[in-house]
Structures are given as C-alpha cells and as structure tokens.
FIRO-957506 format. One line per field, with one value per residue: x, y, z of N, C-alpha, C in turn; chain; residue in three letters; residue number from 1. Coordinates in Angstrom, 2 decimals, m for minus. Layout:
n_px <- [X / ...]
n_py <- [Y / ...]
n_pz <- [Z / ...]
ca_px <- [X / ...]
ca_py <- [Y / ...]
ca_pz <- [Z / ...]
c_px <- [X / ...]
c_py <- [Y / ...]
c_pz <- [Z / ...]
chain <- [A / ...]
res <- [ALA / ...]
n <- [NUM / ...]
This chain:
n_px <- [0.85 / 0.68 / 2.57 / 2.86 / 5.78 / 6.16 / 4.96 / 6.77 / 9.05 / 10.27 / 11.38 / 13.40 / 16.69 / 18.66 / 19.89 / 17.78 / 17.38 / 15.46 / 14.06 / 11.99 / 9.35 / 7.80 / 5.38 / 4.25 / 1.46 / 0.91 / 2.41 / 1.83 / 2.85 / 2.35 / 2.58 / 5.27 / 6.43 / 5.52 / 6.94 / 9.54 / 9.45 / 9.01 / 11.34 / 13.18 / 12.32 / 12.99 / 15.64 / 17.14 / 19.76 / 18.92 / 18.00 / 15.73 / 14.57 / 12.82 / 11.93 / 11.14 / 8.72 / 9.00 / 7.73 / 6.31 / 8.61 / 10.63 / 13.30 / 13.40 / 14.31 / 12.89 / 10.26 / 7.33 / 7.30 / 9.88 / 12.38 / 14.90 / 16.53 / 15.87 / 16.46 / 19.25 / 20.14 / 19.09 / 20.37 / 23.05 / 22.86 / 22.23 / 24.53 / 26.46 / 25.46 / 25.78 / 28.57 / 29.44 / 28.54 / 29.35]
n_py <- [m1.18 / 2.15 / 4.74 / 8.00 / 10.08 / 11.57 / 9.96 / 7.98 / 9.03 / 8.62 / 6.14 / 6.30 / 5.73 / 7.30 / 10.64 / 13.37 / 15.53 / 18.14 / 20.18 / 22.69 / 24.51 / 27.46 / 28.14 / 25.85 / 24.01 / 21.36 / 20.21 / 21.17 / 23.84 / 23.28 / 20.51 / 20.24 / 21.43 / 19.67 / 17.37 / 18.30 / 18.62 / 15.98 / 14.74 / 16.06 / 15.14 / 12.48 / 12.66 / 12.95 / 13.85 / 15.96 / 18.27 / 20.74 / 22.95 / 25.81 / 27.64 / 30.90 / 32.31 / 30.37 / 27.70 / 24.39 / 22.27 / 24.12 / 23.92 / 22.98 / 23.97 / 23.99 / 24.31 / 26.32 / 26.98 / 27.35 / 28.83 / 30.90 / 31.99 / 30.49 / 27.98 / 28.09 / 28.40 / 26.06 / 24.06 / 24.52 / 23.96 / 21.23 / 20.14 / 20.79 / 19.32 / 16.65 / 16.63 / 16.92 / 14.55 / 12.35]
n_pz <- [0.00 / m0.91 / 0.66 / 2.05 / 1.85 / 4.21 / 6.09 / 6.40 / 7.45 / 10.01 / 9.68 / 7.85 / 6.68 / 5.73 / 5.20 / 4.16 / 1.43 / 0.76 / m1.61 / m2.23 / m3.87 / m2.89 / m4.00 / m4.91 / m5.55 / m5.43 / m3.47 / m0.55 / 1.66 / 4.33 / 4.39 / 3.75 / 6.00 / 7.95 / 7.23 / 7.69 / 10.49 / 11.32 / 10.45 / 12.05 / 14.56 / 14.22 / 14.36 / 12.08 / 9.94 / 8.04 / 5.38 / 4.61 / 2.28 / 1.29 / m1.50 / m2.01 / m4.17 / m6.07 / m8.06 / m8.53 / m10.13 / m10.53 / m11.22 / m13.80 / m16.82 / m19.16 / m18.67 / m17.99 / m15.31 / m14.52 / m12.54 / m12.46 / m10.39 / m8.06 / m9.11 / m9.55 / m6.92 / m5.75 / m7.26 / m6.57 / m3.85 / m3.94 / m5.17 / m3.22 / m1.09 / m1.96 / m2.32 / 0.29 / 1.42 / m0.08]
ca_px <- [0.00 / 1.53 / 2.65 / 3.45 / 7.11 / 6.07 / 4.58 / 7.92 / 10.21 / 10.94 / 12.02 / 14.45 / 18.05 / 19.57 / 19.42 / 16.92 / 17.51 / 14.19 / 14.09 / 10.59 / 8.90 / 6.74 / 4.12 / 3.84 / 0.15 / 0.86 / 3.08 / 1.55 / 3.86 / 2.03 / 3.15 / 6.73 / 6.76 / 5.28 / 8.08 / 10.68 / 9.30 / 9.18 / 12.77 / 13.82 / 11.97 / 13.71 / 17.06 / 17.73 / 20.55 / 18.31 / 17.84 / 14.54 / 14.63 / 11.68 / 12.32 / 10.06 / 8.47 / 9.22 / 6.63 / 6.73 / 9.43 / 11.39 / 14.62 / 13.24 / 14.38 / 12.00 / 8.88 / 6.96 / 7.53 / 11.31 / 12.74 / 16.37 / 17.16 / 15.69 / 17.16 / 20.68 / 20.34 / 18.79 / 21.44 / 24.23 / 22.60 / 22.31 / 25.94 / 27.13 / 24.93 / 26.46 / 30.00 / 29.63 / 28.13 / 29.92]
ca_py <- [0.00 / 3.35 / 5.63 / 9.31 / 10.18 / 12.07 / 8.85 / 7.09 / 9.82 / 8.02 / 4.88 / 6.55 / 5.41 / 8.24 / 12.02 / 13.84 / 16.89 / 18.54 / 21.50 / 22.91 / 25.83 / 27.96 / 28.27 / 24.52 / 23.64 / 19.91 / 19.89 / 22.35 / 24.19 / 22.58 / 19.18 / 20.40 / 21.68 / 18.42 / 16.51 / 18.86 / 18.31 / 14.53 / 14.44 / 16.55 / 14.19 / 11.24 / 13.00 / 12.75 / 15.01 / 16.33 / 19.68 / 21.09 / 24.35 / 26.30 / 28.81 / 31.86 / 32.67 / 29.22 / 26.76 / 23.01 / 22.18 / 25.36 / 23.62 / 22.51 / 25.17 / 23.83 / 24.47 / 27.69 / 27.18 / 27.55 / 30.03 / 30.90 / 32.26 / 29.30 / 26.86 / 28.23 / 28.12 / 24.65 / 23.25 / 24.69 / 23.23 / 19.80 / 19.79 / 20.86 / 18.20 / 15.43 / 16.76 / 16.70 / 13.20 / 11.25]
ca_pz <- [0.00 / m0.97 / 1.81 / 1.78 / 2.46 / 5.58 / 6.96 / 6.52 / 7.89 / 11.16 / 9.27 / 6.87 / 7.13 / 5.07 / 5.28 / 3.07 / 0.93 / 0.17 / m2.23 / m2.58 / m4.26 / m2.00 / m4.75 / m5.38 / m5.03 / m5.28 / m2.20 / 0.28 / 2.66 / 5.58 / 4.27 / 3.82 / 7.41 / 8.67 / 6.93 / 8.42 / 11.92 / 11.53 / 10.30 / 13.28 / 15.62 / 13.95 / 14.47 / 10.76 / 9.52 / 6.78 / 5.07 / 3.84 / 1.88 / 0.49 / m2.28 / m2.22 / m5.55 / m6.96 / m8.19 / m8.80 / m11.33 / m10.69 / m11.79 / m15.18 / m17.65 / m20.32 / m18.21 / m17.62 / m13.88 / m14.27 / m11.77 / m12.56 / m9.10 / m7.21 / m9.73 / m9.27 / m5.49 / m5.51 / m7.86 / m5.71 / m2.60 / m4.23 / m5.37 / m1.91 / m0.32 / m2.40 / m2.05 / 1.72 / 1.85 / m0.90]
c_px <- [0.89 / 1.44 / 3.23 / 4.82 / 7.06 / 5.70 / 5.73 / 9.15 / 10.97 / 11.70 / 13.20 / 15.82 / 19.09 / 19.02 / 18.64 / 17.29 / 16.20 / 14.28 / 12.71 / 10.34 / 7.74 / 5.39 / 3.58 / 2.51 / 0.01 / 1.51 / 2.91 / 2.64 / 3.61 / 2.61 / 4.68 / 7.15 / 6.55 / 6.45 / 9.31 / 10.61 / 9.48 / 10.63 / 13.55 / 13.55 / 12.71 / 15.22 / 17.82 / 18.51 / 20.12 / 18.20 / 16.61 / 14.63 / 13.43 / 12.12 / 11.11 / 9.93 / 8.64 / 8.02 / 7.19 / 7.53 / 10.30 / 12.79 / 14.56 / 13.19 / 13.54 / 10.53 / 8.59 / 7.23 / 9.00 / 11.55 / 14.26 / 17.05 / 17.06 / 16.44 / 18.65 / 20.97 / 20.13 / 19.88 / 22.70 / 24.06 / 22.73 / 23.76 / 26.71 / 26.72 / 25.68 / 27.97 / 30.31 / 29.43 / 28.74 / 31.42]
c_py <- [1.24 / 4.17 / 6.96 / 9.37 / 10.65 / 10.96 / 7.89 / 7.78 / 9.16 / 6.75 / 5.09 / 6.31 / 6.34 / 9.64 / 12.39 / 15.26 / 17.21 / 19.97 / 21.76 / 24.35 / 26.25 / 28.04 / 26.93 / 24.14 / 22.14 / 19.41 / 21.11 / 22.58 / 23.52 / 21.17 / 19.22 / 20.59 / 20.42 / 17.45 / 16.99 / 18.47 / 16.82 / 14.12 / 14.91 / 15.57 / 12.87 / 11.43 / 12.72 / 14.01 / 15.48 / 17.83 / 19.86 / 22.59 / 24.67 / 27.58 / 29.68 / 32.18 / 31.54 / 28.28 / 25.35 / 22.98 / 23.39 / 25.15 / 23.24 / 23.70 / 25.09 / 24.00 / 25.93 / 28.00 / 27.39 / 28.88 / 30.04 / 31.10 / 31.05 / 28.11 / 26.92 / 27.90 / 26.65 / 23.74 / 23.33 / 23.92 / 21.72 / 19.36 / 19.80 / 19.69 / 16.91 / 15.48 / 16.47 / 15.24 / 12.06 / 11.22]
c_pz <- [0.00 / 0.31 / 1.35 / 2.43 / 3.91 / 6.56 / 7.22 / 7.11 / 9.04 / 10.81 / 8.33 / 7.47 / 6.50 / 5.22 / 4.01 / 2.71 / 0.22 / m0.32 / m2.81 / m3.02 / m3.37 / m2.69 / m5.24 / m4.74 / m4.82 / m4.00 / m1.30 / 1.33 / 4.00 / 5.55 / 4.36 / 5.28 / 8.24 / 8.45 / 7.69 / 9.90 / 12.20 / 11.36 / 11.52 / 14.42 / 15.46 / 14.06 / 13.17 / 10.38 / 8.13 / 6.62 / 4.20 / 3.56 / 1.01 / m0.19 / m2.55 / m3.71 / m6.55 / m6.91 / m8.38 / m10.11 / m11.58 / m11.28 / m13.27 / m16.13 / m18.92 / m19.94 / m17.88 / m16.14 / m13.53 / m13.56 / m11.67 / m11.21 / m8.18 / m7.77 / m9.43 / m7.81 / m5.18 / m6.06 / m7.02 / m4.41 / m2.82 / m4.42 / m4.06 / m1.04 / m0.67 / m2.13 / m0.59 / 2.12 / 1.06 / m0.81]
chain <- [A / A / A / A / A / A / A / A / A / A / A / A / A / A / A / A / A / A / A / A / A / A / A / A / A / A / A / A / A / A / A / A / A / A / A / A / A / A / A / A / A / A / A / A / A / A / A / A / A / A / A / A / A / A / A / A / A / A / A / A / A / A / A / A / A / A / A / A / A / A / A / A / A / A / A / A / A / A / A / A / A / A / A / A / A / A]
res <- [GLN / PRO / SER / ARG / PRO / VAL / ASP / LEU / ALA / ALA / GLN / LEU / GLN / ALA / PRO / VAL / LEU / GLY / LEU / TYR / GLY / ALA / LEU / ASP / ARG / GLY / ILE / PRO / LEU / ALA / ASP / VAL / GLU / GLN / MET / ARG / GLN / ARG / LEU / ILE / ALA / ALA / ARG / SER / PRO / SER / THR / ILE / THR / VAL / TYR / ASP / GLY / ALA / ASP / HIS / GLY / PHE / LEU / ALA / ASP / TYR / ARG / PRO / SER / TYR / ASN / ALA / THR / ALA / ALA / ALA / ALA / GLY / TRP / ALA / ALA / ALA / LEU / ALA / TRP / PHE / LYS / GLU / ARG / LEU]
n <- [1 / 2 / 3 / 4 / 5 / 6 / 7 / 8 / 9 / 10 / 11 / 12 / 13 / 14 / 15 / 16 / 17 / 18 / 19 / 20 / 21 / 22 / 23 / 24 / 25 / 26 / 27 / 28 / 29 / 30 / 31 / 32 / 33 / 34 / 35 / 36 / 37 / 38 / 39 / 40 / 41 / 42 / 43 / 44 / 45 / 46 / 47 / 48 / 49 / 50 / 51 / 52 / 53 / 54 / 55 / 56 / 57 / 58 / 59 / 60 / 61 / 62 / 63 / 64 / 65 / 66 / 67 / 68 / 69 / 70 / 71 / 72 / 73 / 74 / 75 / 76 / 77 / 78 / 79 / 80 / 81 / 82 / 83 / 84 / 85 / 86]
C-alpha cells in the first residue's frame, strides 16, 4: 500500500535533501513543514529548503515554472549536499 514520504520519515536510514517551491500547489507548505518536523523528531541530519516565488518544477528550464534564481540556489545546494556526503 503506498505511503506518503512524511509517513515514513521516522524509518528513513539516510538524510533527506528537500528543495521545494513555496508556490507549489501539489506539495503544500504545511506538508513540507510536517516533513521537516518529523525528520527533526527522527534526528535525521536532513535539510529542507523552500524557495520563495518558486513553483513546482522550478529547476526545469524547459517548463513555464522555471525560476532561474531558485534553480541556481537549488542546484548549488544539491551539489554541496552530495559533495559533503559522498
């Protein structure tokens, strides 16, 4: 039976990098905050970042939702995340 990621947060064995757009209607900010709180409760060394003015797919430069500022910041965050952990 499918589960939402937030329902599995306490069981995760790896840190999570979450990069979200504040305008994303498919992933409400309340859900993002709930995930953040569950990861904190699970003592997961995770990072959740919300980009103001960004919508779902803000990194996809072929979509109308592309946001150059958020995309650059998100890409830099992802590269730093992997560099630190790999």
